[in-house]
C-alpha positions in Angstrom: 71.3 105.2 112.4 71.9 104.5 109.0 73.6 108.3 108.1 76.1 106.9 110.6 77.0 103.8 108.9 77.4 105.3 105.3 79.7 107.8 107.1 82.0 105.4 108.5 82.2 103.3 105.4 85.3 104.5 104.4 87.5 106.9 106.0 91.5 107.1 105.8 93.5 108.2 108.1 97.0 109.7 107.5 98.3 106.8 108.8 96.2 104.6 106.3 97.2 106.7 103.4 101.0 106.1 104.6 100.6 102.3 104.0 98.9 102.8 101.0 101.9 104.5 99.7 104.4 102.3 101.3 102.7 99.6 99.7 102.9 101.2 96.3 106.3 101.6 96.9 107.0 98.0 97.3 105.2 96.5 94.7 106.6 99.1 92.1 110.1 99.3 93.3 110.1 95.3 92.8 108.7 95.7 89.5 111.3 98.5 88.2 114.2 96.0 89.3 112.7 93.0 87.1 111.5 95.1 84.4 114.9 97.2 84.4 116.7 93.6 84.3 118.8 94.9 87.8 118.5 91.4 89.1 118.3 87.7 87.4 114.7 87.0 86.4 114.8 83.5 88.0 115.3 85.6 91.5 111.4 87.0 91.1 108.3 85.2 92.1 104.9 86.2 90.1 102.4 87.5 92.6 99.1 89.6 91.9 98.1 93.1 93.4 95.9 95.7 92.3 94.6 93.2 89.5 97.6 93.2 87.6 100.4 90.8 87.8 104.1 91.6 89.7 107.3 90.2 90.2 108.3 90.1 93.5 112.3 89.8 94.4 112.8 86.6 96.7 116.5 87.8 97.5 116.4 88.1 101.2 119.1 90.9 101.4 116.6 92.5 99.2 113.4 92.5 100.8 115.1 93.0 103.9 116.9 96.2 102.6 113.3 97.4 101.3 111.7 96.7 104.3 113.5 98.9 106.5 113.2 101.5 103.9 109.3 101.0 103.7 109.0 101.2 107.6 110.8 104.2 107.9 108.6 106.0 104.8 105.6 105.1 106.0 106.2 106.3 109.8 107.5 109.8 108.0 104.4 109.8 105.6 101.8 109.4 108.3 103.3 112.8 109.5 103.5 114.5 106.6 107.1 114.7 106.5 108.2 113.2 103.2 108.5 115.5 99.8 109.9 112.5 97.3 111.1 109.4 97.5 113.9 108.2 94.6 114.8 105.1 93.4 118.2 105.3 92.2 120.6 103.1 89.6 123.9 103.2 89.0 126.7 101.5 86.9 128.2 99.4 89.7 131.5 99.7 88.3 131.7 103.4 87.2 129.2 104.4 89.9 127.5 107.0 87.3 123.9 107.2 88.0 122.0 106.2 85.1 118.7 106.4 86.4 116.2 107.4 89.0 112.7 106.8 89.5 111.1 109.9 91.9 108.0 109.1 93.8 106.8 112.7 94.5 104.3 113.9 97.4 102.2 116.4 98.0 99.8 116.8 100.8 96.1 116.8 100.3 93.2 118.1 102.4 91.3 115.2 102.3 87.7 116.1 103.3 89.0 119.2 105.3 87.1 118.9 108.2 89.6 119.5 110.9 92.0 122.3 111.7 94.5 119.6 112.6 96.5 118.6 109.8 96.9 115.4 111.4 93.7 114.3 112.3 92.9 114.9 108.2 90.7 111.9 107.0 89.6 110.8 103.0 86.5 109.0 102.3 88.1 108.5 98.9 87.4 104.8 98.0 90.0 102.0 98.1 88.5 101.0 94.9 89.2 104.1 93.2 92.8 104.1 94.9 93.6 100.8 93.7 92.5 101.4 90.2 94.3 104.5 89.6 97.4 102.8 91.4 97.0 99.8 88.9 97.1 102.4 85.5 100.6 103.6 87.1 101.6 100.1 87.4 101.1 99.5 84.2 103.4 102.2 82.9 106.0 100.9 84.7 105.6 97.9 83.1 105.6 99.7 79.6 108.6 101.4 80.3 110.8 98.9 79.0 110.0 99.7 75.8 111.2 103.4 75.6 114.0 103.2 78.3 117.5 102.5 77.1 119.1 99.1 77.9 121.1 98.8 81.0 123.4 96.7 79.1 126.2 97.0 82.3 125.9 95.5 85.8 123.7 98.0 87.9 123.1 98.8 91.6 120.2 100.5 93.0 119.7 102.9 96.3 116.6 104.3 97.6 116.8 107.7 99.0 113.8 109.6 101.2 113.8 113.2 101.3 112.2 114.6 103.9 110.6 118.2 104.6 113.0 119.1 108.3 115.2 117.4 109.7 114.1 114.0 111.3 115.9 111.8 113.6 118.1 109.6 110.7 118.2 105.8 111.9 121.8 104.8 112.9 123.3 102.7 109.8 121.5 105.4 107.3 123.8 108.3 105.4 122.6 111.7 104.7 123.2 112.4 100.5 123.3 115.0 97.9 121.4 115.4 94.9 121.3 112.9 92.3 122.8 114.1 88.6 122.1 112.3 85.4 123.8 113.5 82.5 122.2 114.3 79.4 119.0 113.2 81.0 115.4 113.1 79.7 112.3 112.4 82.1 109.2 110.8 81.5 106.2 111.7 83.7 103.6 108.5 84.3 100.2 109.1 85.7 99.3 110.1 89.5 97.5 108.6 91.8 95.8 110.2 95.2 94.6 108.7 98.5 92.6 111.9 99.5 95.7 112.5 101.5 98.6 112.1 99.5 99.0 112.5 96.3 101.7 110.4 94.7 103.8 111.6 91.1 106.0 109.0 89.5 108.7 110.3 87.4 111.2 108.2 85.4 114.5 110.5 84.9 117.3 108.4 82.4 120.6 108.8 80.5 120.0 109.0 76.7 122.0 106.6 75.1 
C-alpha cells in the first residue's frame, strides 16, 4: 500500500505542465509590462507568487488579451505544439521593435515510461519547479538595471510560434519574424517541469 501512495505523490501530466507554464507566462509578462514602464505604475497591483512580489496589470483590456492568448497557449502546449512564445515591445509611433522577450520551449521526457509521448508524466516536485521559476522572476525584475530606458510610448504584442499548422482562432493573424536592429541578447535562467524546459531570453536594441 505504501509504495502506491508514494508513486502518486507527484505526477505532472502534459496538461499540468502546460498549466504551470501558462501561469508563469501570465506573471512573467505582467512583470515585464511593469518593469519596462509600458503602462503607468498606478495601473498595477502588488501580488505574491512563487514567494516573490509581482506587479499585475488591472487594465481590463490587458487582462482579457492575456487571458485569450494564454488559454490558447495552454491548449497547444498540452499537445506539445509550441516552440516559442514571444512578447514584442514596439515604439507606438514608428512601429520599430525595441525589445523581444522569447520564452523558448523544449519537450522533455519526464519519467519516460510510456511509448506514447502524450501520456508522459513527470514526478518533479512542484516545490522545486516553483523555486526555479522564482529565480527567473527575480532575474526579470533585475533586468531594469541594464536594459536601455524605453523613453517613448510603447505597445506590446504576444506571438505564439507553433511547431505545425494549427487551427488559428479567427480574430488572430499570422505574422512574420521579428527583427531588432543592432540587437543584444541576454539569456536568463531556465526552469523545467520535467515535461517542458523553458528558456527566457531578452533581445533588446542597443541604444
